[in-house]
Structures are given as C-alpha cells and as structure tokens.
C-alpha positions in Angstrom: 30.5 -67.1 -51.2 32.0 -64.2 -49.4 34.2 -62.5 -51.9 36.0 -60.5 -49.2 37.7 -63.8 -48.2 39.6 -63.6 -51.5 40.9 -60.0 -51.2 44.3 -59.5 -49.7 45.2 -56.3 -47.8 48.8 -55.2 -48.3 49.8 -52.5 -45.9 52.0 -49.5 -46.9 51.6 -50.1 -50.6 52.3 -48.1 -52.8 53.4 -45.8 -50.0 53.4 -45.7 -46.2 49.9 -45.4 -44.7 48.1 -46.9 -47.7 46.3 -50.2 -47.4 46.2 -51.8 -50.9 43.3 -54.1 -51.6 44.8 -56.8 -53.9 42.4 -58.8 -56.2 45.1 -61.3 -57.2 43.8 -64.0 -54.8 40.3 -63.5 -56.2 41.6 -63.9 -59.8 43.5 -67.1 -58.7 40.4 -68.7 -57.3 38.2 -70.0 -60.2 34.9 -70.2 -58.3 35.4 -66.8 -56.6 36.3 -65.2 -59.9 33.4 -66.8 -61.6 31.0 -65.5 -59.0 32.5 -62.1 -59.2 32.0 -62.0 -63.0 28.4 -63.4 -62.6 27.5 -60.7 -60.0 29.0 -57.9 -62.1 27.3 -59.3 -65.3 23.9 -59.2 -63.5 24.5 -55.6 -62.4 25.7 -54.5 -65.8 22.9 -56.3 -67.7 20.3 -54.1 -65.9 21.7 -51.1 -67.8 21.3 -52.8 -71.2 24.8 -51.9 -72.4 26.0 -52.2 -76.0 29.6 -52.3 -74.8 31.6 -52.4 -71.6 34.6 -50.2 -70.8 37.5 -51.1 -68.5 39.8 -48.6 -66.8 43.5 -49.4 -66.9 44.8 -51.8 -65.9 43.0 -54.1 -63.5 39.7 -52.8 -64.9 40.6 -54.5 -68.2 40.5 -57.9 -66.4 37.1 -57.1 -64.9 35.4 -55.5 -67.9 36.7 -58.0 -70.5 35.5 -61.0 -68.4 32.1 -59.5 -67.8 31.8 -58.5 -71.5 32.6 -62.0 -72.6 30.0 -63.4 -70.1 27.4 -60.9 -71.5 28.4 -61.4 -75.2 29.4 -57.8 -75.5 32.4 -55.9 -76.8 35.1 -54.4 -74.6 36.7 -51.0 -74.8 40.0 -50.0 -73.0 40.3 -46.7 -71.2 44.0 -46.0 -71.0 46.4 -43.4 -69.7 47.6 -40.9 -72.3 50.1 -42.3 -74.9 49.4 -46.0 -74.2 47.0 -46.6 -77.1 48.3 -46.9 -80.7 46.5 -45.1 -83.5 44.0 -42.2 -83.4 42.6 -41.5 -79.9 40.3 -39.1 -78.1 41.7 -37.8 -74.8 40.1 -36.4 -71.7 42.0 -34.5 -69.1 40.8 -34.2 -65.5 41.9 -32.7 -62.2 43.5 -34.7 -59.4 44.0 -33.4 -55.9 47.3 -31.6 -56.8 47.8 -32.2 -60.5 46.0 -33.3 -63.7 45.9 -36.6 -65.6 44.6 -37.6 -69.0 42.9 -40.8 -70.2 42.0 -41.8 -73.7 40.1 -44.2 -75.9 40.4 -45.1 -79.6 38.5 -42.7 -81.8 36.4 -45.6 -83.1 35.8 -47.3 -79.8 32.2 -46.4 -79.5 29.6 -44.8 -81.8 27.3 -42.0 -80.7 24.2 -43.3 -78.9 25.8 -46.5 -77.8 25.3 -47.5 -74.1 28.5 -47.9 -72.2 28.9 -49.3 -68.7 32.3 -48.4 -67.1 34.0 -51.0 -64.9 37.1 -51.0 -62.7 38.4 -53.2 -59.9 38.2 -50.5 -57.3 36.4 -47.2 -56.7 38.4 -44.9 -54.4 38.1 -41.1 -54.8 36.1 -41.5 -58.0 38.2 -39.2 -60.2 39.2 -41.6 -62.9 35.8 -43.3 -63.0 34.1 -39.9 -63.4 36.6 -39.0 -66.1 35.8 -42.1 -68.0 32.1 -41.4 -67.8 32.8 -37.9 -69.1 35.0 -39.1 -71.9 32.3 -41.5 -73.2 29.8 -38.7 -73.1 32.2 -36.5 -75.0 32.0 -38.9 -77.9 28.2 -39.1 -77.8 27.8 -42.3 -75.9 25.3 -42.8 -73.1 26.6 -44.0 -69.8 23.8 -45.5 -67.7 26.0 -46.9 -65.0 29.3 -48.1 -63.6 30.5 -51.0 -61.5 33.5 -52.2 -59.5 34.5 -55.1 -57.3 35.6 -53.0 -54.4 34.5 -49.6 -53.1 36.4 -47.7 -50.4 33.3 -45.9 -49.1 35.2 -43.7 -46.6 36.7 -41.9 -49.6 33.2 -41.0 -50.9 34.2 -41.6 -54.6 30.7 -42.5 -55.5 29.7 -38.9 -54.9 32.0 -37.8 -57.7 30.4 -40.1 -60.3 27.0 -39.0 -61.6 25.8 -42.4 -62.7 24.6 -45.3 -60.5 27.6 -47.4 -59.3 27.4 -51.0 -58.2 30.1 -52.3 -55.9 30.3 -55.9 -54.8 32.4 -55.3 -51.7 32.7 -52.2 -49.5 35.4 -51.2 -47.1 34.5 -48.5 -44.6 38.1 -47.8 -43.5 
C-alpha cells in the first residue's frame, strides 16, 4: 500500500507559502493506519525500546498506537505548562526565538531506552530537543521515527540518532 495516497496536502496552511501535510485521511483509513503502525513498530522494535515517546500533538497518536502494538508504555512530550504535576523542562532555540518542551519527572527511569516519534520531521528542532530532554534525565535514545519527512528542510541533520521515515517529500 502506498501511504502517500492517504496524505492530503493543504496549501497555505498555517500561513501563505506553506504546504501542510495532513495525516487525517491516513488516520481515517483503517488499513492504511494499520500498515503505518505496523511499519513504525517494526522500525522501532529494532532499537529494543523500553518506552516510546510522542511529541505533541499528532505524535501522541503515532507513538501511542505503536506502543500499544509493541506492548510498551507511552510518554508524552508536551509544550511548557501543558502537563499537570512535577515536570522536567528542556528549552531549545528556534530560528528567531526559543521554545520549551517537558515531560513528567517520573516518565522514564535512568537507563531506559526511549524511541521518539512524531508525525512529521521538518527542521528537526523539536525532535532533537526531545532526544536531548530524555538524555538529560538519564535515558538512552537509540532512535527516532516519523511518518513523514520533509527532506528538503534537512531536519535529519539536526537529530543525532538514526531516524526512520515512512514517507519522504523532496519539496
């Protein structure tokens, strides 16, 4: 099955000149979504993870589904102030500003293997920040995965772990 057939391009979203790659049709098609989860589960299993982490918010759908398929736990990586209780933050630089992500302070234990997932890899800033955050708390991050990679943005170059992408767009 060609998963690209289930990705919808929406021009000028969220602003003019941007082509948004929408996974909603993929999620709505049970066979395509099942294949997506299977392919990501196979890629993640190679890293022998203890837990999977999903980056807010579409990454939650991806990582939670794959974690369930692999019989693993799931951890949320959220923007600052979105998680209740005690958290551990990590700030990182964007092109013209700074952002912060966080996880619960008990999300992972030192030495656990965490694979980070998201729906899309663009510039790589947030995925790299998630990798660094898990390292900050003593976890090992052997890899990352996503459904879509925008290869022309070279985000993979900012992430210092192997990244698996199921679909690539070159422009």
